[in-house]
N, C-alpha and C positions, 0 to 999 in steps of 0.2 A: 351287218352282223345279224345272224339269224337269232330268233327268240329261243331261249333255253327250253329244253324239253321238260314237260311236267314231271315232278318227282314221282317215282313209282310208289304205290301203296298197296298193301295186301289187306283183303277183306274176307270175312267168312259170312255165310248166309245161313240163317236158321229158319226152318219151316215146321210148324206143328202140323201133324196130319191125323186124320181119323176118317176112315171110310172114303178115301180119295181114289179108289180104284178106277173110276171112270175118267179121271183127269190127270193122274200122276205121270203117266207116260208122256203125254203131250207137254206137260209142264217141264219135265226133264229135257225133252227135245228142244223146247224154246230156250232153256238155259244153255244147252250145248251150242245152238245156233248163234246165240247172242255173244257168247264168251269171246270169240276171236275179235269182236269189235270193241272190247273193253279198253284198248289202248294201254295207258300206264297202270291201269288198275288190274291187279292180279287176284282172281277169285281162288282162294286157297282150298275151300271146302264148302260143301253143302251138308248141313247137319239137319236131319229129319228126326223129330221127336214124335213118335207115334203112340197113341193111347189105346192100343189093342185092336187095330183094324182087322176085319175078317173077310174083306171083299176083294182081296188080291193086291191091295196097296203094298203089303210087306213083301210079297213075291217080287214085284217090280223094283222096289227099293233095295232089296237084298241083291238082286242081279246087278243093279247100278253100283252098289257098294263093292261088289266083287270085280267089276270090269272097268269102272271109271278111274282114271289116274290124274287128270287135270281138267276141272277140279276133282278132288276125291270126294266120295260120298260117305258120310258117316250116319249110321242108323242107330237110334236109341229107342228101344221098345219098352213101354210101360204096360203093366198088366191090366190097367183100368183107366177109364177116362177121368183124368184128374184136373182138367182145365187148361185152357190155352195159355194163360199167364204163366203158370208153373212150368208148362212145356217149353215156352220160349225162354224163360229165365234159365232153366236147366241147359238148354242148347247153347245159350250165350256163355254160360259158365264153362262148358266143355269145349268151346271154340279155342283155336290156336292163334287167332289174330287179335290185335289190339282194338280194332274197330269191327263191328258186326252189324249186318243188315238183317232185320226180321221182315218176313213177307209170307203171304199165303200161297198155297200150292193150287189154287182153284183157277188160275189164269187171269185174275183181275189186276194183278200187279205186273206190269211189263218188265221183262227180264233186262232190257236195256237200261232201265232206271237204276239198277244196282250200281253200274259204273258211274252214273250221274250223281248218285248219293255220295259215293266215295270221293269223286272229284270235288264236290262241294264242301267236303270236310277239310279242316285244317287244325293244327294244334291250337288249343284254346276253345274249340267248339266241342260241346258234349253230345248234342243231338242234331242230326240233319233229318228233317221230316219231309216225306213226299206228301204234298198237299193237293187235294182236288179243288181247292177254293182260292188259291192265289192265281194271278193272271197267267194264263197258259195251261192251267189245270182244268180238268173237266170230269164229269161223271154222268153217265146215261143210265138212270135208274130203271131197273126191270119193271118195277111197279111204282105207281105214284105214291102210295102210302109209305114206301120206304124212304122217300125224300123227306116226307113230313116227320117220320120217326127219327131219322138221322138228325134233322135240324133241331128237334126237341132234345135229343140226347146231347148234342153239342152245347146247346144253351144251358142245360142242367150241369154239364161238366164244368163249364166256365164259372157258373155260380158257386159250385162246390170247391173247385181247386184254383187257387191263384195262378199256378203254373200253366193251367189249361187256357187261361185268358190270353196268354202270350202267343198262341198259335191259332191259325185259321182252321186247322184240321186236327184237333186234339184227340180225335177217335181214330186217326190213321193207324192202320196195321202195318204200314210200310215205312220204315225209317232206319237210320243208322245210329248206333249208340257206341260210345266208348265202353269197352268191356268192363273196365274197372267200376263203372257206375252201377253194375248189376252184380256186384261181388257177394252181396248178402243173399241168404236163401229167400225164396219167394214166400208170400203169405200162404198159409195152409189152405185157406178157403179157395175154391175155384173162382176164376175170373175170366173176363173176355178181353180186356183192353190193357195190354202190357205197357203201352205208352203212358196211360194215366198212372199206372203203378210207378213208372220211372219218374214222372213229373211230381208225384206225391213224395217219393223218396228223395228227390233232388229238386226242390221247388225253385232254386236259383240256377239251375243248369243253363248253360249258354246254348242258345237255339239258333237254328237256321232252317228255313223252309225252301223247297224247290217245287215247281209244279210237276204234276204228272196227269196223264189221261187214264183214268181207271178203265180197264178193259171189261169185256164180257166174260162171265163165268163159263168155263169149259163145259161143265156138267153139274147137275145137282141144283140145290137151292139153298138159300141162306136161312139162318134161324128166324129172321124177320118174316120170311114168307110162310114158314110153317106155323107161325102164331106169335102171340105176344107174351108167352110164358116166360121169356127171358127178361121182361121188364122188371119184375120184383128183384130178380137176382142182380141185374145191373145196378139198380138203385142201392141195394145192400153193398155191392162192390164199391160203388162210388162213396158211400158213407164210410167204409173202411179206409179208403184212400184219403178222405178228408181228415179223418183222425190221424192217419199217418203223417199227412202234410203238416198238421198242427204240431205234432210231436217233433218233427224235423225242424220246424221254424223256431220252436222253443228251445231246442237243444243247441249245442255248439256246432257250427257248420262243419260239414265234412270237407275233406281236401278238395273234392270236385266243386263244392259250392263256394269255397272261400277264395278261389283264385281271383 
């Protein structure tokens, strides 16, 4: 008797964008090429939340929105840069699938991993996180100081948030989440790390990690390369999440946390 086929599941993908003109066409082509290999995973839509790009990003995305059918492309344009966290939360809330993957459009998150995240999810799991630090995962830092900064940020995150201690890669920007966990509006202040926001909002979320090999950026550079000005903002963001986590722990558990 042959093994039963895996149950089909539908997933949406959310990508925040800002001035991605040099990479967005390549990113879209990678998704298009990988999609036929997704097996039982159906990619319903790619949702892009753009914070007012002026470099051709919107032209490319509007063309994809007009011509793509499977998956379809949805473009949400905001008139100002309001932060990655609020963009991702807005995209998740607008999605049509019960499970949603968040990823970056700079090429560092491999398209094939979308299907692996969805295959690793099952009812009862709230988050499936793609990790660079579990066996099988890897990251080749462009600059040595980035590895040092990342290690420091991970350590501080684990000190501040109990939920972050349960992951090897709590700063991952590549993960799957049940849509209902992100039903509330995002915090008004801008933020970098939506996974930390979700962990603070749901400190007892049921977690799973899978490895992935972080790729090379298609074009451009990260905030870490441009300077350390993000550090005070990140620490303030982490302090907000710490207060949020404390309030959630003290309150009556949500349905997602009490299963």
